[in-house]
C-alpha positions as CSV (number, residue, x, y, z in Angstrom):
1,M,139.4,47.3,-88.8
2,T,136.6,48.2,-91.6
3,D,133.0,46.5,-91.9
4,W,133.9,45.2,-95.5
5,T,129.9,43.2,-95.2
6,K,128.4,46.2,-93.4
7,L,129.6,48.5,-96.7
8,R,128.7,45.5,-98.9
9,K,125.4,45.6,-98.3
10,E,125.0,50.1,-97.9
11,L,126.7,49.8,-101.7
12,I,124.5,47.2,-103.5
13,G,122.4,45.4,-100.2
14,E,122.0,41.6,-100.6
15,G,122.5,41.5,-104.4
16,K,119.1,39.8,-105.3
17,K,118.1,43.1,-108.2
18,S,121.2,42.6,-110.1
19,P,120.7,45.8,-112.7
20,L,122.1,43.4,-115.9
21,P,119.1,42.6,-118.2
22,P,118.9,39.6,-118.1
23,E,119.3,38.8,-121.9
24,I,123.2,39.6,-121.1
25,K,124.7,36.3,-120.6
26,L,127.4,36.0,-117.5
27,P,130.0,32.9,-118.1
28,M,130.4,30.1,-115.5
29,L,133.1,29.8,-113.2
30,P,135.0,26.6,-113.4
31,K,133.4,24.1,-111.0
32,A,137.2,23.6,-108.8
33,V,136.9,27.6,-107.8
34,M,133.3,27.4,-106.9
35,E,133.9,24.2,-105.3
36,F,136.7,25.4,-103.4
37,S,135.0,28.6,-102.8
38,R,132.3,26.9,-100.6
39,K,135.3,24.3,-99.1
40,A,137.0,27.2,-97.9
41,E,134.9,28.3,-95.6
42,D,134.3,25.9,-93.8
43,P,137.2,26.5,-90.8
44,N,137.8,22.5,-90.5
45,S,139.1,22.4,-94.3
46,T,143.1,20.9,-94.7
47,P,145.8,22.6,-97.0
48,K,145.4,18.3,-98.3
49,E,141.5,18.6,-98.6
50,L,141.3,21.6,-100.2
51,S,144.7,20.8,-103.4
52,K,142.2,17.6,-104.5
53,I,139.5,20.1,-105.2
54,I,141.9,22.1,-106.9
55,E,144.2,19.9,-109.4
56,T,141.2,18.3,-110.7
57,D,141.4,21.0,-113.0
58,A,144.4,21.0,-114.5
59,G,144.4,23.8,-116.4
60,I,143.5,26.2,-113.6
61,S,146.3,23.9,-111.1
62,C,148.7,25.0,-113.8
63,E,148.0,29.2,-113.7
64,L,147.4,28.3,-110.5
65,L,151.7,27.7,-110.0
66,R,152.4,30.1,-112.9
67,M,151.1,33.1,-110.6
68,V,152.4,31.5,-107.4
69,N,156.0,31.7,-108.9
70,S,155.8,35.0,-110.2
71,S,158.7,37.1,-110.1
72,A,156.3,39.3,-109.2
73,L,154.8,38.4,-106.4
74,G,158.6,37.6,-105.1
75,L,158.1,34.3,-103.1
76,R,161.2,33.6,-101.9
77,R,161.1,30.6,-102.5
78,K,158.9,28.7,-105.6
79,V,156.0,26.0,-104.5
80,S,155.9,23.0,-106.9
81,T,152.1,21.8,-105.7
82,I,149.0,23.2,-104.6
83,Q,149.0,21.5,-101.6
84,Q,152.5,23.7,-101.3
85,T,151.0,26.8,-102.5
86,I,148.0,26.9,-100.1
87,T,150.4,25.7,-96.9
88,L,153.0,29.3,-97.9
89,L,149.7,31.6,-98.8
90,G,147.1,30.5,-96.8
91,I,143.9,29.5,-97.6
92,R,141.9,33.3,-98.0
93,S,144.6,34.4,-100.2
94,T,144.7,31.4,-102.7
95,K,141.5,31.8,-102.7
96,L,141.9,35.4,-104.2
97,F,144.7,34.1,-106.6
98,L,142.4,30.7,-107.5
99,V,139.5,33.1,-108.2
100,T,141.6,35.5,-110.2
101,T,142.6,32.5,-112.5
102,G,139.3,31.2,-112.6
103,L,137.4,34.2,-113.6
104,K,140.9,34.5,-116.5
105,Q,139.7,31.6,-117.7
106,A,135.8,32.0,-117.9
107,M,136.7,34.5,-120.1
108,S,138.3,33.6,-122.2
109,T,136.2,33.0,-125.7
110,S,133.7,36.3,-124.4
111,D,135.4,37.8,-127.5
112,S,134.6,41.7,-128.6
113,K,134.9,43.9,-131.6
114,L,135.4,46.4,-129.0
115,I,138.4,44.8,-126.6
116,N,141.1,42.9,-127.3
117,L,141.6,40.2,-125.1
118,P,145.2,39.4,-124.7
119,N,146.3,43.2,-124.5
120,F,142.9,43.6,-122.1
121,W,144.6,41.3,-119.0
122,S,147.5,42.5,-119.8
123,T,146.5,46.5,-118.9
124,N,144.7,44.7,-115.9
125,L,147.7,42.9,-115.1
126,E,149.5,46.3,-114.8
127,R,146.5,48.2,-112.4
128,A,147.5,45.2,-110.2
129,L,150.6,45.3,-110.2
130,M,150.9,49.4,-109.4
131,A,148.0,48.4,-106.7
132,R,150.2,45.8,-105.0
133,E,152.8,48.6,-104.6
134,I,150.7,51.6,-103.6
135,A,148.8,48.5,-100.8
136,L,152.4,47.5,-99.9
137,L,153.1,51.7,-99.5
138,M,150.1,52.4,-97.5
139,K,150.4,49.0,-95.0
140,V,147.7,47.7,-96.4
141,D,146.8,43.2,-97.6
142,P,148.3,43.4,-100.9
143,D,146.9,39.9,-102.3
144,V,143.3,41.3,-102.2
145,S,144.1,45.1,-104.0
146,F,146.7,42.5,-106.3
147,S,142.8,40.5,-107.2
148,A,140.2,43.3,-107.0
149,A,142.2,45.4,-109.6
150,M,142.9,42.2,-112.1
151,L,138.9,41.9,-111.8
152,Q,137.9,45.6,-112.0
153,D,137.2,45.1,-115.8
154,F,136.1,42.1,-116.0
155,L,132.4,42.6,-117.4
156,L,133.6,44.3,-119.8
157,P,134.0,41.8,-123.6
158,I,130.6,41.2,-122.1
159,L,129.6,44.4,-122.3
160,S,131.0,45.4,-124.5
161,R,129.5,42.8,-127.0
162,E,126.2,42.9,-126.1
163,R,125.7,47.1,-126.0
164,F,128.2,47.4,-129.3
165,D,127.1,50.4,-130.2
166,Q,126.7,52.2,-127.2
167,Y,130.4,51.8,-126.1
168,L,131.3,52.1,-129.7
169,Q,130.3,55.5,-129.3
170,F,131.6,56.2,-126.0
171,T,134.9,55.7,-127.3
172,I,134.1,57.9,-130.4
173,S,132.4,60.9,-128.2
174,Q,136.6,60.9,-126.3
175,D,138.0,62.6,-128.6
176,S,135.5,65.7,-128.2
177,S,133.1,65.1,-125.0
178,P,135.5,63.2,-122.3
179,C,134.5,61.6,-119.6
180,L,134.4,58.6,-117.5
181,L,133.4,55.7,-118.4
182,S,131.1,54.7,-115.2
183,D,129.1,58.2,-115.8
184,Y,128.7,57.6,-119.3
185,E,127.0,53.4,-118.1
186,I,125.3,55.7,-116.3
187,E,123.7,57.7,-118.3
188,Q,123.1,55.4,-121.4
189,F,122.4,51.8,-118.6
190,R,121.4,53.2,-115.7
191,W,124.0,51.1,-113.8
192,N,127.5,51.0,-114.8
193,H,129.7,47.8,-115.2
194,C,131.9,48.9,-111.4
195,E,128.3,47.9,-110.1
196,A,126.8,44.5,-112.0
197,A,130.5,42.8,-111.6
198,A,129.9,43.7,-107.7
199,H,126.4,41.8,-107.9
200,V,128.1,38.8,-109.8
201,M,131.1,38.9,-107.8
202,L,128.1,38.2,-104.8
203,D,126.4,35.5,-106.7
204,W,129.9,33.7,-106.8
205,S,130.5,34.2,-103.2
206,F,133.4,36.7,-104.2
207,P,134.7,38.0,-100.4
208,D,133.3,41.3,-99.6
209,D,136.4,43.7,-99.3
210,L,136.7,41.8,-103.1
211,I,133.5,43.0,-104.3
212,C,133.6,46.3,-101.8
213,S,137.0,46.9,-103.5
214,V,135.7,46.4,-107.7
215,F,132.9,48.4,-106.4
216,L,134.3,51.5,-105.8
217,H,137.3,51.2,-108.4
218,H,136.4,54.6,-110.4
219,E,136.3,57.2,-107.4
220,G,139.8,57.6,-107.9
221,L,141.9,60.0,-105.8
222,K,139.9,61.4,-103.9
223,M,139.7,57.7,-102.0
224,L,142.7,59.0,-100.6
225,T,141.0,61.3,-98.5
226,N,137.8,59.4,-97.3
227,E,138.6,58.9,-93.5
228,D,137.2,55.4,-93.7
229,L,138.4,53.8,-96.8
230,G,141.4,55.5,-97.9
231,Q,144.1,53.5,-96.0
232,T,142.1,49.9,-97.4
233,P,143.1,48.0,-100.8
234,A,140.2,50.1,-101.9
235,T,141.9,52.6,-102.7
236,A,145.2,51.1,-103.7
237,V,142.9,49.7,-106.9
238,A,141.1,53.3,-107.0
239,V,144.5,55.2,-107.5
240,A,146.2,51.7,-109.9
241,S,142.5,52.2,-111.8
242,L,144.7,56.1,-113.6
243,I,146.8,53.6,-115.5
244,P,145.1,54.2,-118.7
245,D,143.1,51.7,-121.2
246,P,142.2,51.1,-124.7
247,L,138.6,52.7,-123.8
248,R,140.1,55.3,-122.5
249,Q,137.9,55.0,-119.1
250,N,138.9,58.2,-117.4
251,P,140.7,60.6,-119.3
252,E,142.4,61.9,-116.9
253,G,144.1,59.3,-115.5
254,L,147.6,60.4,-116.2
255,Q,147.4,63.8,-115.1
256,Q,145.8,62.8,-111.6
257,L,148.9,59.5,-111.4
258,L,151.3,63.0,-111.9
259,T,149.5,65.4,-109.7
260,L,149.6,62.4,-106.6
261,N,153.5,62.6,-107.6
262,E,153.8,65.2,-106.7
263,A,151.7,65.8,-103.9
264,W,153.3,61.9,-102.3
265,P,156.6,62.1,-101.4
266,D,156.7,58.1,-101.1
267,F,154.5,57.4,-104.4
268,K,157.8,58.0,-107.2
269,L,155.5,57.5,-109.5
270,F,158.2,56.7,-112.5
271,E,160.2,54.0,-110.6
272,L,157.0,52.2,-109.9
273,A,156.3,52.6,-112.9
274,E,159.7,51.2,-114.5
275,K,159.1,48.2,-111.8
276,I,155.7,47.2,-113.2
277,D,156.8,47.6,-117.2
278,Q,159.7,44.9,-116.2
279,E,158.0,42.4,-114.5
280,L,154.6,43.0,-117.4
281,R,157.5,41.7,-119.8
282,E,158.4,39.1,-117.9
283,E,154.7,38.0,-117.3
284,S,152.5,38.7,-120.6
285,T,153.4,37.5,-124.3
286,A,151.1,40.1,-124.9
287,A,153.2,43.0,-123.6
288,A,156.3,43.3,-126.2
289,N,154.1,45.2,-128.1
290,Y,152.8,47.1,-125.6
291,I,153.6,51.4,-124.4
292,S,155.7,51.3,-121.0
293,L,154.1,52.7,-118.3
294,K,156.9,54.8,-117.7
295,N,157.1,56.0,-121.3
296,R,153.2,57.0,-121.4
297,L,154.2,59.0,-118.3
298,E,156.7,60.7,-119.8
299,K,155.4,61.8,-123.3
300,Y,152.4,62.7,-121.8
301,A,154.8,65.0,-118.9
302,L,156.4,66.3,-122.0
303,L,153.0,67.5,-123.9
304,L,152.0,69.3,-120.0
305,E,154.8,71.3,-120.2
306,N,154.6,72.3,-123.9
307,G,151.2,73.0,-122.6
308,S,149.5,70.9,-125.5
309,A,147.9,67.8,-123.2
310,T,144.6,67.3,-123.9
């Protein structure tokens, strides 16, 4: 068993020294999410008590029910009330979905000239669906994997707005000097969005396994050979993070996924991509104009064959 609290302390300590400059204003989580998170720590809390907290926020309640009943989650029966959701999923899994939903709502007004929010959340959902499938292959917690992949980049709309010139330069330089966004951020700011997000999540009392998975999401394929973390949700998230996004955070992401596809027989990448594409079209209205993952993989594989991939 991974000691996530110990690992989190090794990665960011107690979170009292956030690397983010004070002028960067963070969103506020909805009150219902914060209250639920605190109350959920009480072992005597009941689904009925906890459901009443969520139901004080109609928007959060509707989005949570929509997410839980989505085909992507694959529940055998639909749920119609928040109390049923908590009873069916359990308090911990409900909390994971709730913080994901709440954070997405909190970020809904975080405009950025570099990031289109509907496409941003579609990319996150695409990675979350992949992380969940990888977690199932690895027989590790799919809910943590899904939630961490959804949350991994949540600060980027704010950061790219507040540090527009630096992030714009990153996107421009990817054509001539490609690099990992996380490395570029360290060079520019002495911190990156992985570390900053982990500190914010700790301040918001998110679970340590979620915090660690977000912190490590740019570690890529080397997570698979990590003696302690190779069979954990953190690895599922790191592999799913190789899926490209509009900022091109990892210019070698597709190539690394194709490499893994050849090395891991159970990782049937093109079949997974087709399944994820279908689920994404069903769950995200923004996906209508989204180039499918399978299409991107096939195009890149063809470029590799022709020796013209960059």
